[in-house]
N, C-alpha and C positions, 0 to 999 in steps of 0.2 A: 400916253403918259400924263398929259395935262389933265385928262378926265380923272385918272386915278388919284392924282394929287388933290384935285378939287373935292372929290368924294371923301378922301381921307381927312382933309382939313375941315370938312363939314361934319363927318360922321363921328370922329373920335371925340371932339369937344361935346357933341350932343350926348354921346354915350357916357361921358364922364359926369355930366350934369343931370341927365334925364333917365338914368337906368334903374331907378327905384320906383316901386309901386306901393302905395299905401292902401291896403285892403281892409275894409271894415268888417268885423265879425260881430254879429248880434247873437245873444243867448236868449231864447224864449223859455219862459217858465209858465206853467199852467197850474191853476189850483185844482184840487180834487173835486170840489163842489160843482164847478162849472166846466168840467172837462168835456170837450166836445160840444157841438152846437145843439144836440138833442136836449140836454138839461137846461140850456138857456131858453129854449122854446117852451119848456114845461112851466117855468116861472114866468108868469105874465107881467110881473112888475120889473123884470130885468131886461133891459134893452140888449139886443144882440149886436155887439161891436167887437172888433178884435181885442179891445182892452178888457171886455167882460169875460172872455174865454182865456186868452193868453196875454202875457205882458212881455214886452221886449226890454232887455237891459240896455244900458248905455253901450255904444259900440266900443270894442277894443280894436285897435289898429295894429295890423301886422305889416311890417316893412319887408318887402320882398325885393331882392336884387336880381335883375335879369342878367343872364350871361351874354357875352358879346354876340355869339351866333344867333341866339334867339332875338336879340335886339335888332340885328341887321335884317333878319327875316321879317320881323314885324314892321320895320321902317320901309322895306321894299314892298311889302304887301300894301301898306298905306299909300305909298307913292303910286303903285299900280292901280289902286282903286281911284285915286285922284285923276290919273291919266285916262282911265276908262270913262270917268264921268265927263271928261272934256272931249275925248276923241270918238266915243261911241255915237253921240248925237251928230257929230260932224260927219262921220262915215255914213250914218243913216240918211242924212240929207244928200250926200254924194250919191248914194244908191238911187234915191228918188230922181235926181237930175240925170243920172246915167240912163235910167229907164225911160224918162221923157225923151232924151236924145235918141235912144234906140228906136223908140216909136216914131219919131219925126223922120228918121232916115231909114225906115224899114223898106225892104224891096217891094216893088209894086208888080202888078201883072204885066205891065208893059216892059219892065226890066227883064222879066223872065222870058218874054216872047222874042226879044231882040237878040238874035244869034250872030250878028255881024261882028 
């Protein structure tokens, strides 16, 4: 119950303040003279740059609102990746030390021959 309260106290204010995404949209316009890189290579005096072939307009921003289930899924995914970044190397070191310990305490030939 305490964990549910802590998650709710954390998640709901975060959703209220951080549930919007500002996505930039660029419009590219190309002139008919220099359309494609082939004509730019034909003209020796024209340098081939992205601006010589096509030009981007100033970005228009679209404000998107995330729904609560999608927000929760994305937050849990982010948390899962952060936990994996911490616990995966820790577990890998544990596997190494377990392998060394298994090698150190491996059975020997004298252990197999002793039937007492």
